[in-house]
C-alpha positions as CSV (number, residue, x, y, z in Angstrom):
1,M,-38.5,1.2,-11.4
2,V,-35.3,2.6,-13.1
3,M,-35.8,5.9,-11.2
4,E,-36.0,4.0,-7.9
5,I,-32.7,2.2,-8.6
6,E,-31.0,5.5,-9.5
7,V,-32.3,7.1,-6.2
8,L,-31.0,4.1,-4.2
9,E,-27.6,4.3,-5.9
10,E,-27.4,8.1,-5.0
11,I,-28.3,7.2,-1.4
12,R,-25.6,4.6,-1.3
13,A,-23.0,7.0,-2.7
14,E,-24.0,9.6,-0.1
15,L,-23.8,7.1,2.7
16,R,-20.3,6.1,1.6
17,E,-19.3,9.8,1.6
18,L,-20.9,10.3,5.1
19,R,-19.0,7.3,6.4
20,L,-15.7,8.6,5.0
21,L,-16.4,12.1,6.5
22,Y,-17.3,10.5,9.9
23,K,-14.1,8.4,9.9
24,Q,-12.0,11.4,9.1
25,L,-13.7,13.4,11.9
26,L,-13.1,10.6,14.4
27,E,-9.4,10.3,13.4
28,K,-9.0,14.1,14.1
29,L,-10.9,13.9,17.4
30,I,-9.4,10.6,18.6
31,P,-6.0,10.1,17.2
32,I,-4.8,6.5,16.9
33,V,-2.0,5.9,19.3
34,D,0.2,2.8,19.4
35,P,0.2,1.0,22.7
36,T,3.2,1.3,25.0
37,P,5.3,-1.8,25.5
38,E,3.6,-2.5,28.9
39,E,0.1,-2.1,27.3
40,R,1.1,-4.4,24.4
41,E,2.4,-7.0,26.9
42,A,-0.9,-6.8,28.8
43,I,-2.9,-7.2,25.6
44,E,-1.0,-10.2,24.4
45,K,-0.4,-11.9,27.7
46,E,-2.5,-14.9,28.6
47,D,-5.0,-14.0,31.3
48,E,-4.7,-15.7,34.7
49,L,-7.9,-17.5,35.8
50,V,-8.8,-18.0,39.4
51,K,-11.4,-20.1,41.1
52,E,-14.5,-18.5,42.5
53,K,-13.4,-19.4,46.1
54,E,-10.1,-17.5,45.6
55,L,-11.9,-14.5,44.2
56,M,-14.4,-14.4,47.1
57,K,-11.6,-14.7,49.6
58,A,-9.7,-11.8,48.0
59,L,-12.9,-9.7,47.8
60,D,-13.7,-10.5,51.4
61,K,-10.2,-9.3,52.6
62,E,-10.6,-6.1,50.6
63,K,-14.0,-5.5,52.1
64,C,-12.6,-5.9,55.6
65,S,-9.7,-3.5,55.0
66,T,-12.0,-0.6,53.8
C-alpha cells in the first residue's frame, strides 16, 4: 500500500511538470497579446439583441443581394 502511494505521488509530480512544460510551450508558440482598444471595447460592450423577425428580414435581404 505504501509503495502504491509513493508511485501515485511520483505520477502527480510528473503530471505537474508536464503541465508546466506544456504551458511554457504554448506561451512560446502562441504569445499572449493584449487586445487593441477596439477589441477591448467590443469585449466589454453590451451586446445588442434583435428579435427573430428582424434577423430573418436582414438575412432575407442579404440572400437577395447575393
